[in-house]
N, C-alpha and C positions, 0 to 999 in steps of 0.2 A: 090483682091476683096473678100468680105465676103458676102455670101448670107443671106438675111433676110428672116426669115420664118414667113409667115402670121399667126396671132394668131389662126385662125380657122384650119390651116394646121398642128399645132403642135400635135405630138403623145404624149399626156400627160402620159399615162401609162409607155411608154418607158423612157421619161424624168424623171418621178418621181422615177422609179425603179433604174435607173443608178445613179441619184443624191443621193438616199438613200444609195446605196452601197458605194459611195464615202464618204458620211458623216460618215459611220461606221469606216473608216480608222482613223478618229480623235481619236478614243479610243485605237488605237494600242499601243501607248507608255505605257499605264496604264494596258494593258492586256497581256503584253509579257510573254512568257514562252518558254522553248526549245521545249516542246511538241506542243505548238501552232505553233511555227516556222516550225517544222517538218511537221505538217499537212498542213500548207500553201504551202510549196515547193513540197511536194508529190502531192497534188491536182493540183498545178500549172503544174507539169509535166503530170499528168494523163489527165487533161482536156485540156491542151494546146498542148502538143506534140502528145499524142495518140488521143485525141478527135478532136480538131480543125484542127491541121496541118496535121496529118496523115489521120484522118477520113474524116471530112468535106471537106478538101481541096484536098489533093492528091488522095484519093480514090474515094470519091463521086462526087466531082466537075469535076476532070480531068481524072478519070479512068486510073490512071497511073500504076495500078496493080490490080490484082483480089484476092479476099479473100472470104472464105465461110461465110455464115450467122452467124456461131459460132463466127466469128471475127467482121463482119460488124455491127451487132446489138449492141454489147457492146461498140464499138467505137462510134456509134451514140449517145448512152446514155451518154458516157463520154463527148462528145462534148456538149450535151444539158446542162450538169452541169456547163459549162463555162458561161452560162447566156448570150449567144450571139444570141439566137433565135433558132428556130427549123430547121431541115435539109432542108426542102423545101425552106423556105425563104432565108436561108444563101446561099445555092447553087445557087438559081435563081439569086440573086443579084450578086454573084461573076461571074457567067457565062455571065451576061449582062455586067459587068465591062470589061471582056476580049473582048467581041464583040465590045464595043465602047470605048476602053481604051483611056482616055484623050481626048475624043471627045464628041460632043453633044450626050447625051444618057447614058454616064458613070454615074453611081449612085454617085461616090465619087472621082472626079478628083480634084487634088490640083489647077488646073487652075481656079476653082471656089472658091478658098480660102483654105488656109492650114487647118483652123479650120473646114471648111465644110468637107473636105476629111478625116480629123482625126476622127470627131465624130458628127459634125453638121447634116450631112445627115441622121443620125439615127432618128432624132427627127421630121422629116417632113413626113407627109402622102404623098404617091405617088401611081402611078399605080402598083408598085411592090407589094403592100400589097393586093393581091387578089389571090384566088385559080386558076383563069384563067391564070395569069402570071406564077404561079408555074408550071402549066401543060405545058406551052409553053417552059419554060427554064429548067425545071427538070422533063420531062415526065417519065424518067426511075425511079426516086424515087417516083413519084406520083402514079405509078402503084402498089407500095408495101404498103399494109395496115399498116404495122408497122411504116413506115416513115410518113405516113399521120397522124397516131395516135400520134407519137412523136412530130410532128410539132404543133399539137393542144395543147399538154400537157407538153411541155418542161419545163415550169415554175414550174410545180408540182414537177419535179425531183429536182430542185434547192431547193425548200422548204423542201422536204424530207431530202436532204443532210444537210440543215441548222438544222433541228430538230435532226438529228442523231449526228451532231457535238456538239450541245448544251447538248444532253443527255450524251455524252461521256466526255466532258470537260468543260461544262458551257460556260459562256460569252466569255472567252478568245479564245476558239476554234471557236466559232461562228464568232468573229471578224476576226481572222487570217485565218480561213478556208474558209470564205465567202467573207468578205469585202476586206481584204488586198490581198488575192489571186485573186479575180475577178478584182480588179482595176489594178493590175500588168498585168494580162492577157488581159484585155480590151485594155490597151494602147500599149502593145506589138503587138497585132493584128492590132490595128488602125495605128500604125506607118508603117506597111506594105502598107497601103493605102495612107498615107500622106508622110512620110519621104522618102520612097524608090521611090517616084515619083518626088522628089525634089533634093536629095543629093546622092552622091556616084559616082561610075564609071560605064561606059557602055562598056561591052565586045562585045555586038552584036548590030547591027543596026536594030532597030525595029520601028514601026510606032506609038510610044508612048513615054512617058517620063520616063519609068522604069529604075531603076538603082540598082546596087549592093551596099549594105551598111552593113558593117561588124557588127556594134553594134546592128542593128535590127535583124541580124541573130542570135546573141548570146541570145537576148531576146525571139525570136520567133522560136527557134529550127530549124534554117536553112532557114526560109522564107525570110530573108533579101537579098538573092541572087536573087533579083526580076527581074533584067534584063535578067539573064539566064532563069528564069521561063517564062517570056513573049516571049523569043525567042523559047523556047521548052516547050510549055504549058503542054503537056502530059507526060513529063519526071518525073519519080519518084525522080530523083536526081536533086537537085537545085544547090548545090555546085559543079561546074564542074572543078575547079582547085584544086590543092592539098592543098592550104591554105584556101579554102572555106569550112569550117567545116559545115557539114550537119547532125546533129544527127537524124533527122527524117528519112533520107534515110538509115542510119545505122540500125535504128529500123526496117525498111521494110526488109532489108537484114537478120536481125535476125529472123523475122517471116518466111522468106523463108526457113531457115534451118529446120523448122518443117512443111513445106508444107502449111503454113498459108498465104503466099503471093506468087502468081504465075503470069506469064505473065508480069513481071516487065519491064516497058518501061524506057529506059535510053537514053538520048541524046548522039549522037556520035559526041561530040564536043571536 
């Protein structure tokens, strides 16, 4: 089943911005350089692993460990550079997903269509697009003026990064550091919402369709061990078996060596 979005319900700024980023990838073959490729993958790791996965997801959404503001604020900025929205909106939507996983109320269940869960839900206006909902699902972040500021201005940081890349390396770095990198990261993140609720194996019995899918884990820094995550939502470690490689958890352990990650929660599975 594929959801149709009424014309008046379409979030045109989001649709146009994501479409523009995808169109930029068409220029990738003519702008390739090793410098551009390096910038792409470095930023992919910075914004994807440190920003979205470690910051927005495991730290801010699930509070699977604790870090000082010296760490949390830069992680939030790195996540904002991913172009996936501000911290309040991202965390509120994800917490609601866990509350209603694959049931009525889930913002992006594949039961409403694969395309809907992958990206279609982003383009429809909903009750989630309001400060009241943010305060309901992310009151801890809403109390912090920095996170409220970043939620309003996250797109400015992406534009500043784009300007810096253009100043450093011209059009090639703009295409590879923004369009190619963001498209790769978009779909890596979206596959967690779509593919890991359709395909893969289930280690734990949970009341949703979550599954463990190795190739999503490779793309999304360990996030593909999604059945494990739904079984132990506050666990900083998602890869619970020796073959379930989880680079984000290894990064958290690395931070712990310097006292920058404490009270790390790990599932006893």
